[in-house]
VEXSEDREN-464839 format. One line per field, with one value per residue: residue in three letters; x, y, z of N, C-alpha, C in turn. Coordinates in nm, 4 decimals. Layout:
REM residues N
residuo	ala|... .
n_px	X|... .
n_py	Y|... .
n_pz	Z|... .
ca_px	X|... .
ca_py	Y|... .
ca_pz	Z|... .
c_px	X|... .
c_py	Y|... .
c_pz	Z|... .
This chain:
REM residues 206
residuo	met|ala|pro|ala|pro|ser|ser|thr|ser|ser|ala|ile|thr|leu|asn|ile|asn|gly|glu|lys|his|his|leu|pro|ile|asp|his|arg|thr|thr|leu|leu|asp|ala|leu|arg|glu|arg|leu|asp|leu|thr|gly|thr|lys|lys|gly|cys|asp|gln|gly|gln|cys|gly|ala|cys|thr|val|leu|val|asp|gln|arg|arg|val|val|ser|cys|leu|ser|leu|ala|val|ala|ala|glu|gly|arg|glu|ile|thr|thr|ile|glu|gly|val|ala|asp|ala|asp|glu|leu|his|pro|val|gln|gln|ala|phe|leu|asp|leu|asp|gly|tyr|gln|cys|gly|tyr|cys|thr|pro|gly|gln|ile|cys|ser|ala|ile|ala|val|ile|glu|glu|his|ala|ala|gly|trp|pro|ser|ala|val|thr|asp|asp|pro|ala|pro|glu|ala|gly|pro|pro|pro|leu|thr|pro|glu|glu|ile|arg|glu|arg|met|ser|gly|asn|leu|cys|arg|cys|gly|ala|tyr|val|ser|ile|val|gln|ala|val|ala|arg|ala|ala|gly|glu|tyr|ala|ala|glu|gly|ser|ala|ala|gly|lys|his|thr|ala|glu|gly|his|ala|ala|gly|thr|asp|ala|ala|glu|glu|ala|ala|ala .
n_px	3.4386|3.4101|3.1443|3.1952|3.1896|2.9002|2.8797|2.6753|2.5217|2.4951|2.5576|2.3924|2.3436|2.0697|1.9647|1.6776|1.4222|1.5479|1.6238|1.8356|1.8662|1.9691|2.0459|2.0753|2.1072|2.0112|2.2027|2.0552|1.8174|1.5606|1.5271|1.2646|1.1482|1.3013|1.2125|0.9335|0.9047|1.1036|1.1286|0.8780|0.7730|0.5272|0.4017|0.5110|0.4312|0.3920|0.3547|0.3665|0.6130|0.8151|0.9208|0.7596|0.5207|0.5441|0.4448|0.6037|0.7761|1.0322|1.2350|1.5767|1.8550|1.7225|1.6379|1.4135|1.3451|1.2611|1.1831|1.1567|1.3336|1.5751|1.8571|1.8786|2.1296|2.2696|2.1745|2.2848|2.4214|2.3089|2.0579|1.7380|1.4031|1.0794|0.7217|0.6314|0.8003|0.7606|0.5885|0.5983|0.6152|0.3042|0.2209|0.1200|0.3000|0.3272|0.2637|0.1238|-0.0961|-0.2118|-0.2893|-0.4802|-0.6678|-0.7507|-0.8473|-0.6605|-0.6436|-0.7930|-0.8489|-0.6120|-0.3858|-0.1678|-0.0918|0.1169|0.3554|0.3032|0.3048|0.5688|0.7070|0.6066|0.7076|0.9798|0.9642|0.8879|1.1143|1.3089|1.2147|1.2350|1.5070|1.5713|1.5743|1.5142|1.2342|1.0977|0.9136|0.9832|1.0202|1.2519|1.5410|1.7792|2.0169|2.0505|1.8054|1.6489|1.4056|1.1384|0.7976|0.5684|0.3602|0.0432|0.1069|0.3817|0.3813|0.2357|0.4097|0.6406|0.5436|0.4831|0.5811|0.4425|0.1688|-0.1873|-0.4368|-0.6992|-0.7461|-0.7130|-0.5891|-0.6337|-0.6877|-0.4495|-0.2578|-0.3492|-0.3026|-0.0239|0.0487|-0.0582|0.0920|0.3498|0.3229|0.3006|0.5516|0.7066|0.6102|0.6898|0.9640|1.0059|0.9263|1.1158|1.3459|1.2935|1.2882|1.5524|1.6864|1.5867|1.6853|1.9578|1.9818|1.9058|2.1127|2.3260|2.2601|2.2794|2.5488|2.6586|2.5673|2.7002|2.9636|2.9630 .
n_py	6.5510|6.2088|5.9937|5.7230|5.3831|5.1816|4.9258|4.7580|4.7301|4.6640|4.6929|4.4896|4.2302|4.0667|3.7810|3.7256|3.5354|3.5321|3.7924|4.0619|4.2386|4.5290|4.6508|4.8460|4.7139|4.6248|4.4112|4.2451|4.1981|3.9873|3.7447|3.7234|3.9719|4.1414|4.0644|4.1244|4.3855|4.5495|4.4925|4.4589|4.2096|4.0503|3.8057|3.5994|3.4973|3.6248|3.4420|3.2879|3.3893|3.2578|3.0338|2.8075|2.7630|2.7610|2.9306|3.1214|2.9991|2.9742|2.9099|2.8466|2.8246|2.6112|2.4632|2.4295|2.6868|2.8406|3.1621|3.3474|3.2846|3.3126|3.5051|3.7949|3.8799|3.6437|3.5212|3.6331|3.6142|3.3731|3.1680|3.2697|3.1752|3.2862|3.2711|3.4349|3.3828|3.1265|3.0367|2.9940|3.2485|3.3075|3.0538|2.8279|2.6710|2.3141|2.2333|2.4554|2.4500|2.2063|2.2558|2.4477|2.3071|2.1019|2.2172|2.2909|2.4765|2.7238|2.9844|3.0762|3.1933|3.0425|2.9210|3.0075|2.9334|2.6608|2.5728|2.6341|2.4697|2.2184|2.1932|2.1628|1.9278|1.7359|1.7349|1.6537|1.3992|1.2730|1.2695|1.0726|1.1125|1.0066|1.0000|1.0453|0.8423|0.6589|0.3294|0.1797|0.3314|0.3188|0.4360|0.2899|0.1809|0.3474|0.6047|0.6157|0.4859|0.7441|0.7832|0.8795|0.8986|0.9487|1.1980|1.3562|1.3498|1.4725|1.7229|1.8257|2.0460|2.2646|2.4402|2.4455|2.6472|2.6395|2.3771|2.2264|1.9887|1.7323|1.7858|1.9150|1.7097|1.5484|1.7221|1.7516|1.4895|1.4554|1.6469|1.5442|1.3058|1.4057|1.5182|1.2846|1.1548|1.3346|1.3126|1.0470|1.0553|1.2296|1.0800|0.8609|0.9929|1.0788|0.8333|0.7261|0.9140|0.8732|0.6110|0.6496|0.8132|0.6373|0.4452|0.6015|0.6641|0.4107|0.3509|0.5485|0.4665|0.2298 .
n_pz	3.9078|3.8424|3.9501|4.1794|4.0660|4.1215|4.3644|4.3848|4.1588|3.8064|3.4502|3.2347|2.9858|2.8613|2.6961|2.5551|2.4310|2.1837|2.1467|2.2326|2.5357|2.6862|3.0020|3.2996|3.6227|3.9540|4.1585|4.3180|4.1985|4.0911|3.8257|3.7483|3.8295|3.6700|3.4168|3.4255|3.5453|3.4373|3.1668|3.0660|3.0029|3.0725|3.0653|3.2119|3.5294|3.8640|4.1398|4.4186|4.4850|4.6110|4.5036|4.5043|4.3653|4.0875|3.8911|3.7761|3.6032|3.3618|3.0698|3.0786|2.8947|2.7820|2.9954|3.2694|3.5028|3.8140|3.8032|4.0042|4.2006|4.0853|4.0075|3.8070|3.7100|3.7025|3.4836|3.2635|2.9374|2.8837|2.7277|2.7325|2.7518|2.7454|2.7986|2.5989|2.3892|2.2986|2.0928|1.7342|1.5497|1.4158|1.4620|1.6974|1.9651|1.9966|2.2603|2.3608|2.1821|2.2514|2.5172|2.4654|2.3060|2.4780|2.7033|2.9131|3.1144|3.3329|3.4864|3.3853|3.4981|3.5972|3.3665|3.1745|3.3115|3.3462|3.0777|2.9913|3.1686|3.0901|2.8316|2.8876|3.0402|2.8497|2.6860|2.8723|2.9362|2.6845|2.6632|2.8360|3.1082|3.4395|3.6716|4.0035|4.0109|3.8230|3.7107|3.6296|3.6591|3.5229|3.2839|3.0458|3.0100|2.8676|2.7699|3.0028|2.9869|2.9162|3.1277|3.2822|3.5559|3.5508|3.4201|3.6022|3.8243|3.7167|3.6549|3.8969|4.0327|3.9481|4.0333|4.0132|4.0896|4.0133|3.9668|3.7281|3.6628|3.5453|3.2750|3.2121|3.2348|3.0237|2.8096|2.8117|2.7577|2.5005|2.3518|2.3899|2.2518|1.9931|1.9612|1.9694|1.7415|1.5410|1.5730|1.5011|1.2347|1.1323|1.1759|1.0075|0.7628|0.7480|0.7442|0.5037|0.3279|0.3613|0.2666|-0.0022|-0.0821|-0.0566|-0.2505|-0.4800|-0.4752|-0.5082|-0.7659|-0.9101|-0.8676|-1.0065 .
ca_px	3.4893|3.3089|3.1044|3.2515|3.0935|2.8252|2.9152|2.5513|2.4479|2.5764|2.4898|2.3977|2.2704|1.9911|1.9191|1.5433|1.3438|1.6280|1.6507|1.9215|1.8188|2.0745|1.9845|2.1425|2.0209|2.0618|2.2435|1.9582|1.6947|1.5358|1.4976|1.1206|1.1230|1.3615|1.1230|0.8051|0.9098|1.1991|1.1180|0.7367|0.7376|0.4392|0.3445|0.5617|0.3517|0.4415|0.2547|0.4054|0.7413|0.8988|0.9665|0.6783|0.3985|0.5799|0.3821|0.7060|0.8716|1.0798|1.3420|1.7093|1.9335|1.6279|1.5982|1.3178|1.3850|1.1632|1.2539|1.1503|1.4488|1.6965|1.9012|1.8920|2.2704|2.3174|2.1233|2.3537|2.4927|2.2367|1.9395|1.6165|1.2778|0.9589|0.6012|0.6167|0.8874|0.7385|0.5256|0.6751|0.5346|0.1613|0.1945|0.1367|0.3806|0.2380|0.2118|0.0210|-0.2137|-0.2743|-0.3561|-0.5993|-0.7652|-0.7984|-0.8856|-0.5619|-0.6372|-0.9210|-0.8248|-0.4975|-0.2757|-0.0540|-0.0701|0.2502|0.4535|0.2712|0.3475|0.7153|0.7502|0.5700|0.8051|1.1024|0.9338|0.8914|1.2544|1.3784|1.1717|1.2921|1.6494|1.5868|1.5881|1.4128|1.1679|1.0860|0.8233|1.0329|1.0474|1.3924|1.6075|1.9072|2.0211|2.0344|1.6645|1.5843|1.2974|1.0274|0.6688|0.5218|0.2282|-0.0118|0.1796|0.5086|0.3534|0.1995|0.5303|0.7313|0.4801|0.4324|0.6254|0.3526|0.0385|-0.3020|-0.5369|-0.8322|-0.7594|-0.7279|-0.4822|-0.6687|-0.6689|-0.3071|-0.1924|-0.3876|-0.2370|0.1189|0.0581|-0.0796|0.2074|0.4611|0.2989|0.3325|0.6980|0.7585|0.5759|0.7758|1.0982|1.0060|0.9205|1.2455|1.4407|1.2644|1.3290|1.6995|1.7283|1.5572|1.7783|2.0878|1.9766|1.9061|2.2470|2.4120|2.2293|2.3312|2.6941|2.6908|2.5447|2.8081|3.0842|2.9514 .
ca_py	6.4166|6.1069|5.9163|5.5880|5.2837|5.1166|4.7861|4.6797|4.7256|4.6458|4.6955|4.3519|4.2012|3.9439|3.7287|3.6761|3.5031|3.5645|3.9352|4.1088|4.3528|4.5871|4.7294|4.8523|4.6392|4.5949|4.2725|4.1669|4.1858|3.8525|3.7366|3.7489|4.1152|4.2020|4.0380|4.1916|4.5280|4.6252|4.4633|4.4479|4.0740|4.0163|3.6716|3.5243|3.5423|3.6188|3.3775|3.2861|3.4597|3.1763|2.9137|2.6905|2.7425|2.7352|3.0242|3.2055|2.9130|3.0079|2.8198|2.9067|2.7227|2.5029|2.3962|2.5124|2.7455|2.9323|3.2892|3.4275|3.2492|3.3259|3.6435|3.8380|3.8856|3.5071|3.4754|3.7009|3.5252|3.2480|3.1776|3.2715|3.1688|3.3079|3.2292|3.5187|3.3326|2.9845|3.0146|3.0233|3.3523|3.2875|2.9114|2.7922|2.5557|2.1984|2.2308|2.5584|2.4038|2.0999|2.3210|2.5138|2.2075|2.0123|2.2974|2.2718|2.5979|2.7862|3.1287|3.1040|3.2602|2.9537|2.8549|3.0294|2.8498|2.5216|2.5458|2.6311|2.3497|2.1030|2.1847|2.1050|1.7915|1.6503|1.7239|1.5750|1.2621|1.2206|1.2493|0.9573|1.1471|0.9402|1.0775|0.9705|0.7269|0.5739|0.1947|0.1451|0.4579|0.2982|0.5068|0.1987|0.1419|0.4403|0.6834|0.5362|0.5226|0.8706|0.7537|0.9912|0.9095|1.0166|1.3391|1.4222|1.3667|1.5676|1.8550|1.8517|2.1764|2.3692|2.4287|2.5074|2.6741|2.6054|2.2314|2.1758|1.8912|1.6226|1.8355|1.9451|1.5813|1.5090|1.8126|1.7165|1.3590|1.4742|1.7170|1.4492|1.2144|1.4761|1.5276|1.1528|1.1292|1.4165|1.2570|0.9233|1.0943|1.2863|0.9696|0.7850|1.0742|1.0769|0.7012|0.7133|0.9981|0.8074|0.4955|0.6997|0.8613|0.5189|0.3865|0.6884|0.6481|0.2795|0.3619|0.6296|0.3861|0.1265 .
ca_pz	3.9394|3.8097|4.0678|4.1869|4.0205|4.2273|4.3866|4.3970|4.0332|3.6871|3.3216|3.1839|2.8626|2.8714|2.5667|2.5845|2.3104|2.0675|2.1381|2.3395|2.6102|2.7684|3.1087|3.4305|3.7154|4.0870|4.1674|4.3947|4.1209|4.0388|3.6829|3.7374|3.8367|3.5516|3.3040|3.4394|3.5821|3.3591|3.0232|3.0316|2.9598|3.1837|3.0529|3.3256|3.6425|4.0003|4.2240|4.5596|4.4977|4.7000|4.4333|4.5407|4.2839|3.9473|3.7954|3.7129|3.5326|3.2291|3.0273|3.0678|2.8235|2.7546|3.1177|3.3423|3.6310|3.8710|3.7880|4.1255|4.2835|4.0023|3.9936|3.6666|3.6723|3.6802|3.3539|3.1542|2.8485|2.8670|2.6399|2.8139|2.6750|2.8246|2.7257|2.4777|2.2829|2.2765|1.9619|1.6145|1.4831|1.4395|1.4830|1.8374|2.0027|2.0205|2.3981|2.3661|2.1100|2.3294|2.6303|2.4113|2.2592|2.5835|2.8224|3.0168|3.1951|3.3620|3.4951|3.2991|3.5658|3.6063|3.2380|3.1146|3.3806|3.3135|2.9405|2.9882|3.2390|3.0098|2.7218|2.9444|3.0798|2.7310|2.6448|2.9740|2.9203|2.5606|2.6855|2.9227|3.2507|3.5200|3.7752|4.1299|3.9953|3.7153|3.7613|3.6059|3.6296|3.4571|3.1548|2.9307|2.9969|2.7760|2.8295|3.0553|2.9307|2.9734|3.1828|3.3622|3.6813|3.5183|3.3905|3.7269|3.9047|3.6523|3.6552|4.0328|4.0804|3.8952|4.0959|3.9472|4.1938|3.9607|3.9665|3.5912|3.6489|3.4532|3.1393|3.1949|3.2060|2.8881|2.7143|2.8057|2.6899|2.3564|2.2955|2.3889|2.1404|1.8666|1.9570|1.9333|1.6001|1.4564|1.5801|1.4219|1.0946|1.0980|1.1694|0.8870|0.6504|0.7454|0.7021|0.3613|0.2551|0.3661|0.1769|-0.1381|-0.1089|-0.0732|-0.3799|-0.5832|-0.4733|-0.5673|-0.9098|-0.9644|-0.8652|-1.1112 .
c_px	3.3780|3.2736|3.1657|3.1480|3.0266|2.8708|2.7922|2.4692|2.5467|2.4913|2.5049|2.3216|2.2005|1.9422|1.7855|1.4658|1.4155|1.6625|1.7334|1.8650|1.9322|2.0089|2.0738|2.0498|2.0901|2.0929|2.1419|1.8278|1.6769|1.5101|1.3500|1.0924|1.1856|1.2693|0.9966|0.8156|0.9995|1.1777|0.9768|0.7003|0.6533|0.3686|0.3866|0.4978|0.4246|0.3307|0.2935|0.5310|0.8367|0.9427|0.8817|0.5640|0.4280|0.5225|0.4861|0.8076|0.9022|1.1877|1.4717|1.8012|1.8522|1.5943|1.5097|1.3741|1.2688|1.2321|1.2477|1.2666|1.5813|1.7318|1.9206|2.0380|2.3262|2.2707|2.1921|2.4319|2.4254|2.1104|1.8123|1.4949|1.1618|0.8386|0.5822|0.6981|0.8667|0.6813|0.6217|0.5916|0.3872|0.1229|0.2229|0.2308|0.2859|0.1834|0.1033|-0.1075|-0.2871|-0.3480|-0.4856|-0.7068|-0.8287|-0.8338|-0.7913|-0.5449|-0.7787|-0.9010|-0.7051|-0.3766|-0.1503|-0.0105|0.0661|0.3570|0.4296|0.3245|0.4999|0.7671|0.7215|0.6655|0.9343|1.0811|0.9445|1.0341|1.3318|1.3422|1.2347|1.4405|1.6780|1.6038|1.4797|1.3463|1.1600|0.9963|0.8691|1.0728|1.1949|1.4675|1.7408|1.9087|1.9978|1.8904|1.5913|1.4721|1.1860|0.8992|0.6168|0.3753|0.1730|0.0633|0.3130|0.4846|0.3198|0.3215|0.6202|0.6753|0.4403|0.4794|0.5393|0.2128|-0.0666|-0.4118|-0.6786|-0.8534|-0.7795|-0.6283|-0.5116|-0.6426|-0.5222|-0.2311|-0.2235|-0.3167|-0.0893|0.1368|0.0400|0.0423|0.3281|0.4472|0.3320|0.4832|0.7557|0.7312|0.6647|0.9176|1.1098|1.0063|1.0528|1.3498|1.4211|1.3128|1.4813|1.7492|1.7047|1.6549|1.9173|2.0912|1.9804|2.0461|2.3443|2.3897|2.2899|2.4842|2.7394|2.6744|2.6568|2.9378|3.0821|2.9749 .
c_py	6.3140|6.0285|5.7775|5.4861|5.2125|4.9720|4.6972|4.6752|4.7110|4.6683|4.5556|4.3416|4.0666|3.9058|3.6579|3.6573|3.5473|3.7100|3.9799|4.2365|4.4019|4.6740|4.7316|4.7883|4.6183|4.4453|4.1837|4.1432|4.0439|3.8585|3.7655|3.8977|4.1881|4.1842|4.1233|4.3430|4.6100|4.6092|4.4454|4.3130|4.0118|3.8812|3.5829|3.5810|3.5332|3.5612|3.3879|3.3681|3.3875|3.0464|2.7907|2.6627|2.7191|2.8318|3.1054|3.1244|2.9663|2.9048|2.8978|2.7980|2.5938|2.4193|2.4882|2.5611|2.8284|3.0691|3.3775|3.3998|3.2606|3.4733|3.6752|3.8373|3.7480|3.4532|3.5423|3.6003|3.3939|3.2724|3.1611|3.2664|3.1873|3.2647|3.3101|3.4647|3.1880|2.9554|3.0502|3.1183|3.3295|3.1424|2.8744|2.6744|2.4386|2.1915|2.3366|2.5116|2.2961|2.1578|2.3872|2.4137|2.1293|2.0858|2.2750|2.3948|2.6404|2.9359|3.1695|3.1625|3.1717|2.8981|2.8837|2.9431|2.7015|2.4849|2.5388|2.5059|2.2243|2.0825|2.1181|1.9616|1.6965|1.6294|1.6368|1.4268|1.1984|1.1916|1.1327|0.9876|1.0768|1.0401|0.9930|0.8484|0.6348|0.4371|0.1567|0.2702|0.4417|0.3665|0.4148|0.1540|0.2315|0.5166|0.5929|0.5720|0.6507|0.8508|0.8789|1.0101|0.9814|1.1657|1.4149|1.4480|1.4752|1.7092|1.8993|1.9848|2.2921|2.3483|2.5016|2.5255|2.6426|2.4559|2.1711|2.0621|1.7803|1.6669|1.8689|1.8176|1.5363|1.5934|1.7785|1.5849|1.3738|1.5403|1.6262|1.3491|1.2769|1.4917|1.3952|1.1196|1.2069|1.3621|1.1317|0.9559|1.1495|1.1774|0.8866|0.8606|1.0710|0.9424|0.6814|0.7938|0.9361|0.6897|0.5421|0.7484|0.7470|0.4564|0.4683|0.6757|0.5181|0.2830|0.4404|0.5484|0.2814|0.1890 .
c_pz	3.9169|3.9348|4.0646|4.1398|4.1380|4.2420|4.3966|4.2684|3.9181|3.5646|3.2635|3.0532|2.8800|2.7325|2.5902|2.4539|2.1853|2.0514|2.2571|2.4027|2.7013|2.8767|3.2300|3.5344|3.8484|4.0958|4.2395|4.3191|4.0701|3.8891|3.6580|3.7353|3.7172|3.4309|3.3105|3.4547|3.4915|3.2090|2.9758|2.9689|3.0704|3.1697|3.1687|3.4529|3.7759|4.0875|4.3695|4.5866|4.5922|4.6340|4.4575|4.4436|4.1364|3.8473|3.7187|3.6316|3.3929|3.1932|3.0181|3.0129|2.8094|2.8780|3.1994|3.4740|3.6834|3.8794|3.9102|4.2192|4.2086|3.9882|3.8447|3.6223|3.6418|3.5451|3.2372|3.0713|2.8264|2.7837|2.7231|2.7220|2.7719|2.7410|2.5991|2.3615|2.2475|2.1386|1.8507|1.5288|1.5174|1.4663|1.6280|1.8541|2.0267|2.1636|2.4155|2.2997|2.1885|2.4501|2.5822|2.3749|2.3722|2.7125|2.9394|3.1063|3.2297|3.3724|3.4097|3.3687|3.5696|3.4717|3.1747|3.1799|3.3529|3.1754|2.9315|3.0572|3.1555|2.8928|2.7716|2.9856|2.9628|2.6834|2.7433|2.9592|2.7956|2.5766|2.7817|3.0679|3.3312|3.6154|3.9003|4.1150|3.8832|3.7712|3.7486|3.5647|3.5584|3.3214|3.0367|2.9106|2.8992|2.8439|2.8819|2.9830|2.9965|3.0171|3.2526|3.4932|3.6601|3.4959|3.5189|3.8144|3.8465|3.6518|3.7960|4.0905|4.0320|3.9507|4.0169|4.0522|4.1454|3.9570|3.8293|3.5607|3.5496|3.3089|3.1095|3.1622|3.0652|2.7829|2.6993|2.7326|2.5397|2.2913|2.2867|2.2762|2.0061|1.8519|1.9090|1.7883|1.5058|1.4560|1.4972|1.2730|1.0471|1.0851|1.0443|0.7650|0.6354|0.6947|0.5530|0.2775|0.2498|0.2702|0.0305|-0.1785|-0.1319|-0.2077|-0.4929|-0.5917|-0.5392|-0.7185|-0.9766|-0.9725|-0.9753|-1.2476 .
């Protein structure tokens, strides 16, 4: 006689860094423990295990979450990005490069969570999301200036016991500037391409 199915565990599929992982898991297992203990993705760190330090921050559907407070079963079917999946092959992510260039870390324990959080911060800011220190939170005001005060507020959920905050703020600011420059270049390229296409269409019509 086959054993009755367990009511406390399931076989789930987690999509992590573009790769699907199938595993049986207890419903009470956190996403952090699934990553570290079951899948050997140890870049994500366990700090306080209470959602207060940010060391375990990962991206779920491109939004940052503290994985120690997230259940693995709740992440099934969603796109999970850990620090191992941030770089593009051998090319570092702009946030990673900025942390490296500007010494945005010391012991490095909190760095994976800092980097994942910073990536989300830049995207949130570009989308016009206000923070607690934003002067004009109205959507029509557009993204606020990404001042050091804005960066500190938006990154405040990630603690650095070494106190590398000055360099972390500088790294986030540099990476955000590169994002903005790339966006402007892409917009210019699109506009030029559209203009060229319009000219060609007018010539063809003539």
